C-alpha positions in Angstrom: -1.3 24.6 21.7 -1.6 24.3 18.0 0.3 21.6 16.2 3.2 22.8 14.0 3.3 21.6 10.4 6.6 21.4 8.6 6.1 21.9 4.8 9.1 20.6 2.9 9.7 21.7 -0.7 12.7 20.5 -2.8 13.4 22.7 -5.8 15.6 23.0 -8.9 15.3 25.7 -11.6 11.7 26.6 -10.8 11.8 30.4 -11.1 8.7 30.4 -13.2 6.6 28.1 -11.0 7.9 28.3 -7.4 6.2 31.7 -6.5 2.7 30.2 -7.1 3.7 27.2 -4.9 5.0 29.3 -2.1 1.9 31.6 -2.3 -0.3 28.5 -1.9 1.6 27.9 1.4 1.4 31.6 2.4 -2.4 31.6 1.8 -3.1 28.7 4.2 -5.9 29.5 6.6 -4.0 27.4 9.2 -1.1 29.7 10.3 1.2 27.5 12.5 3.5 26.2 9.9 7.1 26.3 8.8 8.1 25.9 5.2 11.5 24.5 4.4 12.7 25.2 0.9 15.7 23.1 -0.1 17.4 24.2 -3.3 19.2 21.6 -5.3 21.8 24.1 -6.6 19.6 25.8 -9.2 21.2 27.8 -12.0 18.3 30.3 -12.4 16.8 32.8 -9.9 15.1 30.1 -7.8 17.5 30.7 -4.8 16.7 34.4 -4.9 13.0 33.7 -4.8 13.4 31.4 -1.8 15.5 34.0 0.0 13.0 36.7 -0.8 10.1 34.7 0.7 12.2 33.9 3.8 13.0 37.6 4.3 9.3 38.5 3.9 7.9 35.9 6.3 10.0 34.1 9.0 8.0 30.9 8.6 9.9 30.3 5.4 13.3 28.8 5.7 15.7 28.6 2.7 18.4 26.0 2.6 20.8 24.9 -0.1 21.8 21.2 -0.5 25.3 20.7 0.9 27.6 19.7 -1.9 28.5 16.4 -0.2 24.9 15.3 -0.3 23.6 13.5 -3.4 21.6 15.6 -6.0 17.9 15.0 -6.3 14.5 15.7 -4.7 14.8 12.7 -2.3 18.1 14.0 -0.9 16.6 17.5 -0.5 13.5 16.1 1.3 15.8 14.3 3.7 17.7 17.5 4.4 14.3 19.2 5.0 13.4 16.4 7.4 16.6 16.9 9.3 15.7 20.6 9.9 11.9 20.1 10.4 10.5 20.8 13.9 6.8 20.1 13.1 4.4 17.6 14.6 3.2 16.9 11.1 5.0 16.8 7.8 3.6 18.1 4.5 5.6 17.2 1.5 5.1 19.6 -1.5 6.8 19.6 -4.9 7.9 23.0 -6.2 5.4 23.2 -9.0 2.3 21.9 -7.2 -0.3 23.8 -5.1 -2.2 23.4 -1.8 -5.8 24.6 -1.5 -5.9 27.4 1.1 -7.8 25.3 3.6 -5.9 22.0 3.0 -4.0 22.0 6.3 -6.9 23.4 8.4 -9.3 20.7 7.1 -7.0 17.8 7.7 -5.7 18.9 11.1 -9.3 18.8 12.5 -8.9 15.0 12.2 -5.3 14.7 13.2 -4.2 11.9 15.6 -1.0 10.1 16.2 -0.3 7.2 13.8 -3.3 8.2 11.6 -2.4 9.1 8.0 -4.6 11.9 6.5 -5.5 12.0 2.8 -7.6 14.2 0.6 -8.8 15.0 -2.9 -6.7 16.1 -5.8 -6.8 17.1 -9.5 -4.5 17.7 -12.4 -3.9 21.2 -13.7 -1.9 22.8 -16.5 -3.1 26.4 -16.2 -4.9 28.6 -13.7 -8.2 26.7 -14.0 -7.5 24.4 -11.1 -10.8 22.5 -11.2 -10.6 21.7 -14.9 -9.5 18.1 -14.4 -10.3 17.6 -10.7 -10.8 14.0 -9.5 -14.1 14.3 -7.6 -14.6 10.5 -7.5 -11.9 8.0 -6.8 -12.0 4.6 -5.2 -9.2 5.5 -2.7 -11.3 8.4 -1.4 -12.3 6.6 1.8 -11.1 5.6 5.2 -9.0 2.4 5.6 -8.9 0.6 8.9 -6.2 -1.6 7.4 -3.8 1.1 6.0 -2.1 -1.2 3.5 -5.4 -1.8 1.8 -5.0 1.6 0.3 -2.2 0.1 -1.8 -4.5 -2.7 -2.8 -7.1 -0.1 -3.8 -4.4 1.7 -5.9 -3.5 -1.5 -7.7 -7.1 -2.8 -8.3 -8.3 0.6 -9.7 -5.0 1.9 -11.2 -5.1 5.0 -9.0 -2.6 7.0 -6.9 -2.6 9.9 -4.6 0.1 12.6 -5.1 2.5 13.0 -2.3 1.1 16.4 -1.2 -2.4 15.0 -0.7 -1.1 13.4 2.5 -0.5 14.9 5.9 1.8 12.7 7.9 2.3 12.6 11.7 6.0 13.0 12.6 6.0 9.6 14.4 5.2 7.8 11.2 8.0 9.7 9.4 10.5 8.6 12.0 9.5 5.0 11.7 9.5 5.1 7.9 13.0 6.4 7.8 14.7 8.4 5.0 13.8 8.8 1.4 15.7 6.5 -1.0 18.2 8.9 -2.5 19.0 6.6 -5.5 15.4 6.9 -6.8 14.4 9.7 -9.1 11.2 8.1 -10.3 8.4 6.5 -8.3 10.2 7.5 -5.1 7.0 8.7 -3.5 5.3 5.3 -3.9 8.3 3.5 -2.3 8.4 6.0 0.5 4.7 5.9 1.3 4.7 2.1 1.4 6.9 2.4 4.4 4.7 5.0 6.0 1.6 2.9 5.5 3.3 -0.1 7.1 3.6 1.9 10.3 0.2 3.6 10.1 -2.7 2.7 12.4 -5.4 3.7 10.0 -6.0 6.1 7.1 -8.5 9.0 7.4 -9.9 10.5 4.3 -10.8 14.2 4.5 -13.1 15.0 1.7 -12.8 18.8 1.7 -8.9 18.8 1.9 -7.7 19.4 -1.7 -4.5 19.7 -3.6 -3.5 20.4 -7.2 -1.0 18.5 -9.3 0.7 20.3 -12.2 1.3 18.1 -15.2 3.7 20.2 -17.3 7.2 18.8 -17.1 6.3 15.9 -14.9 8.3 12.6 -15.2 5.5 10.1 -14.6 5.0 6.4 -15.0 3.2 7.1 -18.3 6.5 8.1 -19.9 10.2 8.2 -19.0 12.2 11.1 -20.3 15.5 9.5 -19.7 17.1 6.1 -19.2 17.8 7.1 -15.6 14.1 7.7 -15.0 13.3 4.2 -16.3 16.1 2.6 -14.3 14.9 4.3 -11.1 11.3 3.1 -11.7 12.6 -0.5 -12.0 14.6 -0.1 -8.8 11.5 1.3 -7.0 9.7 -2.0 -7.9 12.5 -4.0 -6.2 12.4 -1.8 -3.1 8.6 -2.2 -3.0 8.8 -6.0 -3.3 11.2 -6.0 -0.3 9.1 -3.5 1.7 5.9 -5.6 1.2 7.4 -9.1 1.5 5.6 -9.8 4.7 2.2 -8.8 3.1 2.0 -11.1 0.0 -1.6 -10.4 -0.8 -1.2 -6.6 -0.7 2.1 -6.9 -2.6 0.4 -8.9 -5.4 -2.7 -6.7 -5.7 -0.6 -3.5 -5.7 2.5 -4.4 -7.6 0.8 -6.4 -10.4 -0.7 -3.2 -11.8 2.4 -1.1 -11.1 4.6 -3.6 -12.9 2.3 -3.7 -15.9 2.4 0.1 -16.2 6.1 0.4 -15.8 6.8 -2.7 -17.9 4.9 -1.4 -20.9 6.8 1.8 -21.1 10.2 0.2 -20.5 9.5 -2.5 -23.1 8.6 0.1 -25.6 11.4 2.6 -24.9 14.2 0.7 -23.2 14.0 -2.9 -24.3 17.4 -3.9 -22.9 16.5 -2.6 -19.4 13.2 -4.6 -19.6 15.1 -7.8 -20.7 17.7 -7.4 -18.0 15.0 -7.2 -15.3 12.7 -9.8 -16.9 12.3 -11.6 -13.6 10.0 -8.7 -12.4 7.5 -9.5 -15.1 7.5 -13.3 -14.9 
């Protein structure tokens, strides 16, 4: 019996981009999936788009965040996890894309407690391979999963959340997403996944595409709340990795520099208040 993959998509006011994301799910060559769309109370036609896809194909499930739940992508992902029935979890943001063979290629290597990764690239138009990252130091297997974090820190790299395919057992051990984080929440979450992973398997022909328009990234914070969340993520990461001091140092030193430079330039008081992180 084929494994079921649960694809979880949080969304808010994505009427212009969501159809392309959902089409990238619909076009998967691996057919045994469910796609849980969790709307964060959009004010545009995003809900209508989600409902339309669900009516067209029963593998799509449209949900709206209960009002008693906190707002934000992390909260919506947790709601998706509550409803997910899959053996594997695929997180996907509402503006990003999966290559049609992404799930098929990774599932050929699927095992319990093994985290699957793949290649990725930036895009800002329909030319998906314009800024594709064909070579990256993290494009390899890791017998010690936490060394993936060391590799990120040493080479100033990252993998977007949708490049991973995660066994359900690892999700259950990692726990819920931190709902107070709106920036760098994926790094914090994946640190907990990696702590419980047996090894990391890189699948070279599994590809995803990361849209850059409108992203709130570590290279720039659009709001004070984004910056504050990034600082909080550092504190969570220090706690998560406290039993792995070498990994923590190699990974967080680079991350702290990247975050610190932007905060020091844009939100000096926040930087000074959290000065212990940069000592």
